[in-house]
C-alpha positions as CSV (number, residue, x, y, z in Angstrom):
1,M,-27.5,-20.1,-42.2
2,R,-25.6,-20.1,-39.1
3,A,-24.0,-17.0,-38.2
4,A,-20.1,-17.4,-36.9
5,L,-19.5,-17.8,-33.5
6,A,-18.7,-14.0,-32.2
7,P,-15.2,-13.0,-32.3
8,G,-15.6,-12.2,-28.4
9,V,-16.7,-15.6,-27.5
10,R,-13.6,-17.0,-29.4
11,L,-11.2,-15.1,-27.9
12,L,-12.4,-16.1,-24.7
13,R,-12.7,-19.9,-26.1
14,A,-9.1,-19.6,-27.4
15,V,-7.5,-18.4,-23.2
16,P,-7.5,-21.7,-21.0
17,R,-9.8,-22.3,-18.3
18,D,-7.1,-21.8,-15.3
19,S,-6.0,-18.6,-17.1
20,R,-9.7,-16.9,-16.9
21,Y,-9.7,-17.5,-13.7
22,R,-6.5,-16.5,-12.8
23,G,-7.4,-13.1,-14.6
24,L,-10.5,-12.6,-12.8
25,T,-8.8,-13.2,-9.4
26,L,-6.2,-10.8,-10.4
27,V,-8.6,-8.3,-11.5
28,L,-11.2,-8.7,-8.6
29,T,-8.4,-8.4,-5.8
30,F,-6.7,-5.3,-7.8
31,L,-10.2,-3.5,-8.2
32,S,-10.6,-4.6,-4.7
33,Y,-7.4,-2.9,-2.8
34,T,-7.9,0.2,-5.3
35,S,-10.9,0.9,-3.7
36,Y,-9.2,0.5,-0.4
37,H,-6.7,3.2,-1.2
38,L,-9.7,5.3,-2.6
39,S,-11.5,5.6,0.5
40,R,-8.5,6.3,2.4
41,K,-7.7,9.4,0.9
42,P,-10.3,11.9,1.3
43,I,-9.0,12.9,4.7
44,S,-6.0,14.3,3.0
45,I,-8.1,15.9,0.9
46,V,-10.6,17.3,3.0
47,K,-7.7,18.5,5.4
48,V,-5.5,20.1,3.1
49,S,-7.4,21.6,-0.2
50,N,-7.1,24.9,-2.3
51,T,-10.1,26.4,-1.9
52,A,-11.7,29.5,-0.6
53,P,-13.5,29.6,2.2
54,H,-16.8,27.6,1.7
55,M,-19.9,28.5,3.8
56,Q,-22.5,26.5,5.3
57,P,-25.8,27.0,4.6
58,G,-27.8,30.3,6.0
59,R,-24.5,31.6,7.4
60,I,-23.2,33.8,4.7
61,P,-24.1,37.5,4.5
62,E,-26.0,38.8,1.6
63,D,-24.0,41.9,1.0
64,L,-20.4,39.1,0.6
65,P,-21.6,37.3,-2.6
66,G,-19.3,39.3,-4.7
67,L,-16.6,38.9,-2.7
68,I,-16.7,35.4,-2.3
69,S,-16.6,35.2,-6.0
70,S,-13.4,37.2,-6.2
71,H,-11.5,35.2,-4.4
72,L,-12.5,31.6,-5.1
73,F,-10.0,30.7,-7.6
74,C,-7.2,32.3,-5.7
75,A,-7.4,31.9,-2.2
76,P,-4.3,30.4,-0.6
77,S,-3.6,26.5,-0.1
78,Q,-5.7,25.8,3.5
79,S,-7.4,23.0,4.8
80,Q,-11.3,22.8,4.3
81,L,-12.4,21.9,7.8
82,H,-10.2,25.3,9.3
83,L,-10.6,28.4,7.0
84,N,-9.3,32.1,7.2
85,C,-12.6,33.3,6.8
86,S,-11.3,37.2,7.0
87,A,-12.3,37.8,3.2
88,L,-15.8,37.3,4.7
89,G,-15.8,40.3,7.2
90,T,-17.4,39.4,10.7
91,N,-19.3,36.4,12.0
92,P,-22.6,37.5,11.1
93,H,-24.3,35.9,14.0
94,N,-22.1,37.6,17.2
95,D,-20.3,39.9,15.4
96,S,-16.3,38.1,16.9
97,N,-13.7,39.4,15.5
98,S,-12.6,35.6,14.8
99,T,-10.6,34.9,11.2
100,T,-11.8,31.5,11.7
101,W,-15.9,31.7,12.3
102,C,-16.6,29.7,8.7
103,S,-14.8,26.7,10.2
104,W,-15.9,23.6,11.0
105,A,-15.9,22.9,14.7
106,P,-14.1,21.5,16.7
107,F,-11.4,22.1,13.7
108,D,-11.6,25.7,14.2
109,Q,-9.4,26.3,17.4
110,D,-5.5,27.0,16.6
111,N,-4.4,23.3,17.6
112,Y,-6.3,22.0,14.7
113,K,-2.8,20.4,13.5
114,E,-3.0,18.4,16.6
115,L,-6.7,17.5,16.3
116,F,-5.4,16.6,12.1
117,G,-2.6,14.5,13.8
118,A,-5.1,12.7,16.0
119,L,-7.5,11.6,13.3
120,D,-3.8,10.6,11.3
121,N,-2.8,8.5,14.5
122,A,-6.8,7.2,15.3
123,F,-6.1,5.4,11.9
124,L,-2.7,4.2,11.9
125,V,-2.5,2.7,15.2
126,A,-5.9,1.1,14.9
127,Y,-4.7,-0.1,11.6
128,A,-1.5,-1.2,12.8
129,I,-2.8,-3.1,16.3
130,G,-6.1,-4.5,14.0
131,M,-3.9,-5.8,11.3
132,F,-1.9,-8.4,13.6
133,I,-5.4,-9.9,14.4
134,S,-6.7,-9.5,11.1
135,G,-4.8,-12.1,9.5
136,I,-5.8,-14.9,12.6
137,F,-9.7,-14.2,11.6
138,G,-8.8,-14.1,7.6
139,E,-6.8,-17.6,8.1
140,R,-10.2,-19.5,9.7
141,L,-12.8,-17.5,8.0
142,P,-13.3,-18.1,4.1
143,L,-11.9,-15.6,2.8
144,R,-14.5,-14.2,0.4
145,Y,-16.6,-13.5,3.1
146,Y,-14.0,-12.1,5.0
147,L,-12.9,-9.4,2.0
148,S,-16.5,-8.2,1.2
149,G,-17.4,-7.8,4.8
150,G,-14.5,-5.9,5.7
151,M,-15.2,-3.4,2.5
152,L,-18.9,-2.5,2.8
153,L,-17.5,-1.7,7.1
154,S,-15.3,0.3,5.4
155,G,-17.9,2.1,3.2
156,I,-20.0,2.4,6.2
157,F,-17.4,3.9,8.2
158,T,-16.0,6.1,5.8
159,A,-19.2,7.8,4.6
160,L,-20.1,8.1,8.4
161,F,-17.2,10.3,8.4
162,G,-18.9,12.4,6.1
163,F,-22.3,12.3,7.2
164,G,-20.5,14.2,10.0
165,Y,-21.2,16.9,7.8
166,F,-25.1,16.6,6.6
167,L,-25.3,16.1,10.1
168,N,-24.0,18.8,11.7
169,I,-21.6,17.0,14.0
170,H,-18.8,19.1,15.8
171,V,-17.6,16.4,18.7
172,L,-14.5,15.3,18.1
173,W,-14.5,12.2,19.4
174,Y,-17.0,11.0,16.7
175,Y,-14.4,11.8,14.0
176,I,-12.1,9.8,16.2
177,I,-14.1,6.6,16.8
178,V,-14.9,6.4,12.6
179,Q,-11.2,6.7,12.2
180,V,-10.5,3.8,14.6
181,C,-13.1,1.6,13.3
182,N,-12.0,2.4,9.9
183,G,-8.9,1.6,10.6
184,L,-9.7,-2.0,12.0
185,A,-12.0,-2.7,9.3
186,Q,-9.5,-1.6,6.4
187,T,-7.1,-4.5,7.9
188,T,-9.1,-7.1,6.4
189,G,-8.1,-5.8,2.8
190,W,-4.7,-6.6,2.4
191,P,-4.0,-10.3,4.3
192,S,-6.9,-11.3,2.1
193,V,-6.1,-10.0,-1.3
194,V,-2.6,-11.3,-1.1
195,A,-3.6,-14.9,0.2
196,C,-5.8,-15.1,-3.2
197,V,-3.5,-13.9,-5.4
198,G,-0.5,-16.2,-3.5
199,N,-3.1,-19.1,-4.1
200,W,-3.3,-18.5,-7.6
201,F,0.0,-17.7,-8.4
202,G,3.1,-20.3,-7.9
203,K,6.1,-18.5,-7.0
204,G,8.1,-18.4,-10.1
205,K,5.7,-16.0,-11.1
206,R,4.8,-13.6,-8.4
207,G,7.6,-11.1,-8.5
208,L,6.5,-9.6,-11.7
209,I,2.4,-10.4,-11.4
210,M,2.5,-8.5,-8.2
211,G,5.2,-6.1,-9.0
212,I,2.7,-4.8,-11.4
213,W,-0.6,-5.9,-9.7
214,N,0.7,-3.6,-6.5
215,S,0.1,-0.3,-8.7
216,H,-3.3,-1.1,-7.2
217,T,-2.0,1.7,-4.5
218,S,-0.8,4.9,-6.4
219,V,-4.2,4.3,-8.7
220,G,-6.4,4.0,-5.7
221,N,-4.6,7.2,-4.1
222,I,-5.0,8.8,-7.7
223,L,-8.8,8.4,-8.0
224,G,-9.6,8.7,-4.2
225,S,-7.6,12.5,-4.8
226,L,-10.0,13.1,-7.8
227,I,-13.2,11.9,-6.5
228,A,-12.7,13.5,-3.1
229,G,-11.6,16.8,-4.8
230,A,-14.4,17.5,-6.9
231,W,-16.9,18.2,-4.1
232,V,-14.3,19.2,-1.6
233,S,-15.0,22.9,-2.1
234,S,-18.7,22.8,-1.8
235,E,-20.0,19.6,0.1
236,W,-17.0,18.1,1.6
237,G,-19.2,15.1,3.3
238,L,-19.8,13.7,0.2
239,S,-16.1,13.6,-0.8
240,F,-16.2,10.7,2.2
241,I,-20.0,9.4,1.4
242,V,-19.0,8.4,-2.4
243,P,-15.9,6.9,-2.1
244,G,-17.6,4.9,0.9
245,I,-20.1,3.8,-1.6
246,I,-17.7,2.4,-4.3
247,I,-15.6,0.4,-1.9
248,A,-19.2,-0.8,-0.4
249,A,-20.1,-1.9,-4.4
250,V,-16.8,-3.1,-5.2
251,G,-17.1,-5.8,-2.1
252,I,-20.4,-6.7,-3.3
253,V,-18.8,-7.9,-6.5
254,C,-16.3,-9.8,-4.8
255,F,-18.9,-11.3,-3.0
256,F,-20.4,-12.8,-6.1
257,F,-17.4,-13.3,-8.2
258,L,-14.2,-13.9,-6.5
259,V,-12.9,-17.7,-6.3
260,E,-10.9,-18.3,-3.1
261,H,-8.8,-21.5,-4.4
262,P,-8.1,-23.2,-7.7
263,E,-9.8,-26.1,-7.1
264,D,-13.1,-24.6,-5.8
265,V,-13.7,-24.6,-9.6
266,G,-11.7,-27.5,-10.9
267,C,-8.7,-25.4,-12.1
268,N,-4.9,-26.7,-11.2
269,P,-3.3,-25.5,-8.0
270,P,-0.1,-23.5,-8.9
271,L,3.5,-25.0,-8.3
272,Q,4.2,-23.6,-4.6
273,H,7.6,-25.4,-4.6
274,D,10.3,-26.3,-6.8
275,A,11.1,-30.1,-6.9
276,S,14.2,-29.3,-8.8
277,D,16.0,-28.0,-5.9
278,E,18.3,-29.3,-3.2
279,K,16.9,-29.5,0.0
280,D,17.1,-26.4,2.5
281,P,15.4,-26.6,5.3
282,E,16.0,-23.0,6.0
283,G,16.0,-21.3,2.6
284,V,13.6,-18.4,2.3
285,T,13.6,-16.9,-0.9
286,S,15.3,-19.5,-2.9
287,E,13.2,-21.5,-4.8
288,D,11.0,-24.0,-2.9
289,R,11.7,-27.6,-3.0
290,S,8.9,-29.8,-3.4
291,S,5.7,-29.9,-6.0
292,T,2.2,-29.7,-5.3
293,D,0.2,-32.4,-7.1
294,P,-2.8,-30.3,-9.2
295,K,-4.6,-33.6,-9.4
296,E,-4.5,-34.5,-5.7
297,P,-8.0,-32.9,-3.9
298,A,-7.7,-30.1,-1.7
299,E,-6.9,-31.4,2.2
300,E,-8.7,-29.1,4.9
301,L,-5.5,-28.7,7.3
302,E,-5.6,-26.7,10.6
303,A,-4.6,-22.6,10.2
304,I,-1.2,-21.5,11.7
305,S,-0.8,-20.3,15.1
306,F,0.5,-16.9,15.2
307,L,3.2,-17.7,17.2
308,G,3.8,-20.5,14.3
309,A,3.6,-18.1,11.8
310,L,6.6,-16.3,13.8
311,R,8.7,-19.6,13.6
312,I,8.3,-20.2,9.4
313,P,12.3,-18.9,8.6
314,G,12.7,-15.6,7.6
315,V,9.3,-13.5,8.8
316,V,10.7,-11.9,11.9
317,E,13.5,-10.5,9.4
318,F,11.3,-9.3,6.7
319,S,8.8,-7.9,9.0
320,L,11.2,-5.9,11.1
321,C,12.7,-4.8,7.5
322,L,9.6,-4.0,6.4
323,L,9.3,-1.4,9.7
324,F,12.1,0.4,8.3
325,A,11.2,0.8,4.7
326,K,7.7,1.9,5.5
327,L,8.7,4.6,7.6
328,V,10.4,5.7,5.0
329,S,7.9,5.4,2.6
330,Y,5.0,7.0,4.5
331,T,7.6,9.9,5.8
332,F,7.7,10.5,2.2
333,L,4.2,10.6,1.9
334,Y,3.1,12.5,4.5
335,W,5.8,15.3,4.0
336,L,7.0,15.6,0.5
337,P,5.4,18.2,-1.0
338,L,5.8,20.4,2.5
339,Y,9.4,19.7,2.1
340,I,9.6,20.4,-1.8
341,V,7.6,23.7,-0.9
342,N,10.1,24.9,1.8
343,V,13.4,24.0,0.4
344,A,12.7,24.2,-3.6
345,H,10.7,27.3,-3.3
346,F,7.8,25.5,-5.6
347,G,4.0,26.3,-5.3
348,A,1.5,24.2,-3.7
349,K,0.2,22.5,-6.7
350,E,3.9,22.5,-8.1
351,A,4.8,20.7,-4.9
352,G,1.6,18.1,-5.3
353,D,2.4,17.3,-8.8
354,L,6.0,16.8,-8.4
355,S,5.3,14.5,-5.4
356,T,3.0,11.8,-7.2
357,L,6.7,11.6,-9.2
358,F,7.8,9.4,-6.4
359,D,4.3,7.5,-6.3
360,V,5.6,6.7,-10.2
361,G,8.9,5.8,-9.1
362,G,7.3,3.2,-6.7
363,I,5.3,1.6,-9.3
364,L,8.3,1.1,-11.4
365,G,10.5,-0.1,-8.5
366,G,7.9,-2.4,-7.8
367,I,7.8,-3.8,-11.4
368,F,11.7,-3.8,-11.3
369,A,12.3,-5.4,-7.9
370,G,9.5,-8.4,-9.1
371,L,11.2,-8.9,-12.4
372,I,14.6,-9.4,-11.0
373,S,14.1,-11.5,-7.8
374,D,11.7,-13.7,-10.0
375,Y,15.0,-14.1,-12.6
376,T,17.6,-14.3,-9.5
377,G,15.4,-16.6,-7.1
378,G,16.7,-14.0,-4.4
379,R,13.9,-11.6,-2.4
380,A,16.2,-10.4,0.1
381,T,19.3,-9.7,-2.2
382,T,17.1,-7.9,-4.0
383,C,15.7,-5.7,-1.3
384,C,19.1,-5.1,0.3
385,V,20.8,-3.9,-2.9
386,M,17.7,-1.7,-3.4
387,L,18.1,-0.4,0.3
388,V,21.8,0.3,0.0
389,V,22.0,1.9,-3.3
390,A,18.4,4.1,-2.0
391,A,20.5,5.7,0.9
392,P,23.3,7.3,-0.7
393,M,20.5,8.3,-3.4
394,L,18.4,10.2,-0.5
395,F,21.6,12.3,0.6
396,L,22.2,13.5,-3.3
397,Y,18.6,14.5,-3.7
398,N,18.2,16.3,-0.3
399,H,21.5,18.5,-1.4
400,V,21.1,18.8,-5.2
401,G,17.9,17.1,-6.1
402,Q,16.1,20.6,-6.1
403,N,18.4,22.4,-8.0
404,G,16.4,22.7,-11.4
405,I,13.2,20.6,-12.6
406,G,14.6,18.4,-14.2
407,T,17.2,17.1,-11.5
408,S,14.1,17.3,-9.3
409,I,11.9,15.1,-11.4
410,A,14.7,12.4,-12.6
411,M,15.6,12.4,-8.2
412,L,11.9,11.8,-7.2
413,I,11.4,8.7,-9.7
414,V,14.8,7.4,-9.1
415,C,14.1,7.9,-4.7
416,G,11.0,6.4,-5.1
417,A,12.0,3.4,-7.3
418,L,14.7,2.4,-4.7
419,V,12.2,2.9,-1.4
420,N,8.6,1.8,-2.8
421,G,10.5,-1.4,-4.6
422,P,11.3,-3.1,-1.4
423,Y,8.7,-2.2,0.2
424,A,6.1,-3.7,-2.6
425,L,7.8,-6.7,-2.7
426,I,7.9,-7.4,0.6
427,T,4.1,-7.1,1.1
428,T,3.1,-9.0,-1.9
429,A,5.8,-11.8,-3.4
430,V,7.5,-12.2,-0.1
431,S,4.8,-12.5,1.7
432,A,3.1,-14.8,-0.5
433,D,6.4,-16.8,-0.3
434,L,6.3,-17.1,3.1
435,G,2.9,-17.9,3.5
436,T,3.1,-21.0,1.7
437,H,6.9,-21.8,2.7
438,E,8.0,-25.4,2.6
439,S,8.3,-26.2,6.1
440,L,4.4,-25.6,6.5
441,K,4.2,-29.1,4.7
442,G,1.6,-27.6,1.8
443,N,-0.2,-25.7,4.4
444,A,-1.2,-22.7,2.9
445,R,-3.7,-21.8,5.1
446,A,-0.8,-19.2,6.2
447,L,-0.8,-16.8,4.3
448,S,-3.2,-14.4,5.8
449,T,-1.8,-14.8,8.8
450,V,1.9,-14.3,7.3
451,T,0.8,-11.3,5.4
452,A,-0.9,-9.7,8.5
453,I,2.4,-10.4,10.3
454,I,4.7,-8.1,7.8
455,D,2.3,-5.4,6.9
456,G,1.1,-5.4,10.3
457,T,4.9,-4.5,11.6
458,G,5.5,-2.4,8.6
459,S,2.7,-0.4,9.5
460,V,4.6,0.4,12.8
461,G,6.8,2.0,11.0
462,A,3.8,3.9,9.0
463,A,2.8,5.6,11.8
464,L,6.4,6.4,13.5
465,G,7.9,8.0,10.2
466,P,5.8,10.7,10.0
467,L,5.4,11.6,14.1
468,L,9.0,11.1,14.1
469,A,9.8,14.0,11.1
470,G,7.7,16.1,13.0
471,L,9.5,16.3,15.8
472,I,12.9,16.6,13.7
473,S,12.4,19.0,11.0
474,P,11.8,21.8,13.5
475,T,15.9,21.3,13.1
476,G,16.4,20.8,10.0
477,W,15.7,18.8,6.7
478,N,18.8,17.9,6.8
479,N,18.0,15.8,9.6
480,V,15.4,14.4,8.8
481,F,17.1,13.0,5.7
482,Y,19.5,11.5,8.4
483,M,16.9,9.8,10.1
484,L,15.5,8.3,6.5
485,I,19.0,6.9,5.4
486,A,19.6,5.5,8.9
487,A,16.2,3.9,8.6
488,D,17.3,2.3,5.4
489,V,20.7,1.1,6.6
490,L,18.8,-0.9,9.5
491,A,16.2,-2.2,6.9
492,C,19.3,-3.6,5.2
493,L,21.1,-5.1,8.3
494,L,18.1,-6.6,9.4
495,L,18.0,-9.0,6.1
496,A,22.0,-9.4,6.3
497,R,20.9,-13.2,7.4
498,V,19.0,-14.0,5.0
499,V,21.0,-12.4,2.0
500,V,24.5,-14.6,3.4
501,K,22.1,-17.8,2.8
502,E,21.2,-16.8,-0.3
503,V,24.2,-15.8,-1.8
504,R,25.7,-19.0,-0.2
505,A,23.3,-20.9,-2.3
506,W,23.7,-19.2,-5.5
507,Y,27.6,-20.3,-5.1
508,G,26.5,-24.1,-4.2
509,C,24.4,-24.0,-7.0
510,M,26.8,-22.9,-9.5
511,A,29.7,-25.0,-7.9
512,R,27.0,-27.9,-8.8
513,K,26.8,-26.8,-12.4
514,R,30.5,-26.3,-13.2
515,G,30.7,-29.9,-11.6
516,S,28.4,-31.2,-13.7
517,S,29.4,-29.5,-16.4
518,V,33.0,-30.9,-16.6
519,Q,31.8,-34.2,-15.7
520,L,30.0,-34.5,-18.8
521,T,33.4,-33.4,-20.5
522,E,35.4,-35.9,-19.2
523,S,32.6,-38.5,-20.5
524,V,32.9,-37.2,-23.8
525,L,36.4,-37.1,-24.1
526,D,36.8,-40.7,-22.8
527,G,33.9,-41.5,-25.6
528,K,36.2,-40.4,-27.8
C-alpha cells in the first residue's frame, strides 16, 4: 500500500511555480538586506553601552574583583571604548591618576567623541560616494555574483573591526580604513536587492509588497543590537565578528539560490507597464503604458549610463527629495535617544526603548504609503501628502510630545510613519518604477543604476543630518526641529512638478470616464 503524498509536498504543488520563485526571491533579498543592517549596528552598540568597565586580561588588580562585581549592573550609560575607570582605582601599571586607563586606546582621550564621529563619517561618506558608482557595476555584472561578493566583503571588513580587539590594535587609522572599506562594500546591497525584486514584481503590486519587505531595515537593526549586545561587555570584538560571519553566510546562500530574472528559470516576467492607459512619455508614477510579452525571450540590452539614468523623468526630483527625507530620518536615528533623555528626562534605557517606536512607525508608514500609492497610482502625491502632514506633527511632538508616556508613544509612532513612509516608498517602489520606466523601451537594465543614484543622493542627507543636528543642538532643541521641519518642506517642494503631472493625469482620466459614461447613457436612451 502506497502512502498518500506528504501534506507539505501537496502544499508546494498547490502553489504556482512562478509564485514559489517570487517567494524565494523575496525571502532571500529580505534576509540579505537584514544582514546588511545587522552588520552595521555593532559600532553604535559598542560606542554606547550600559556596561561597567570591562578589563583586558592581566590588567585587573587582584584586590578589585569585589569592587567590579558591585558596580557591574548599576553602571551608568557609557561607551565600551571609553570607560570611567575611577571605581577600579589607579592604573596598576604606572600609578597614573587617569580615570580612563582601562579604556581602549585611542578612544581613551578627551576627544573620544570626535573620534567616534570620525568613524561614523568615514562609513557614511564612503557609502554615499560609493553608492553612485555601485549601480554602474551592478548593471554590468550578474546581480547574484555582485550581491554575494559584496556580502562576503562586508563580512570581512565588519569582522576586521572586531579583530582589532583580539590583535590589540590601537591605531585610529586602522579603524578608519576598515570603516571606509566597509562603507564601500555595503553599497553593493541596496541596488542589487531592489533590482532583483523589481525584476520579479510588476508595478501594480510593488508598493504594498515592497512596503512590507522594507521592514528588513528595522529587523536588521533589532537583531544587530541583540547580537552585538551579547558580547559587548565581555569581548566587544565578537560584537563585530559574529555579525560579519552572519552576513558572509547569507551571501553564500544567495550565491547558491538567488534567481535574478524570471526568464532564467522559465517563469513569466511581470508586466512592468500597463497598456490600457493613455500614452504619457513624461509620466513618472502614474501607471506605465506598454506591456511586456511574457512569451518573448529575454533580450540582452546594453546597460544604461549614469547620465542616461539621470535623464529618466523623475529621477532627479525623487533623488533630491530623498536627500531631505533621509536627512530627517537619520537625524532621528542618531539623536532621538539623547533628545528623549534631555527633554523628557527619561533614563537611558527608557529612552532607548521609546526610540524604537519611531522604527515601528516607520514600518507601518512604509506599508501604508505602498498600499495607498498602489491604489491611487500616485507615488509622488502619496509622498508629498505624508511630508506635508509630517511638518506640523514634528512641531507638535517637540512641544507636547513629552507631556506623558502615552502621548510620547503615540507621537513617536505617528512621526515615524510620516517621516519614514515616504523614505521607504522612494527607496523601494519608486526606484523600481523609474528603473523600468517606459522611456527605457523595455530595458530593465537601469534598475541598479537608478536605485544607486536615488539612494546615493539620499545618503548625502543621511550624513548631513546628524552633523547639522550636532552643530545646532547647543543653541536649543527647538532649532533642531525647525531644521527638520524645513527639510520636510523642501522635500515636498521638490516633488511639486511630479505631483502636478499626477493630478492632471487623474483629472484627465476622470473626464474620460465621465465622457464614456455619458456616451453609454445616450446610446441606451437612443436604443429605447
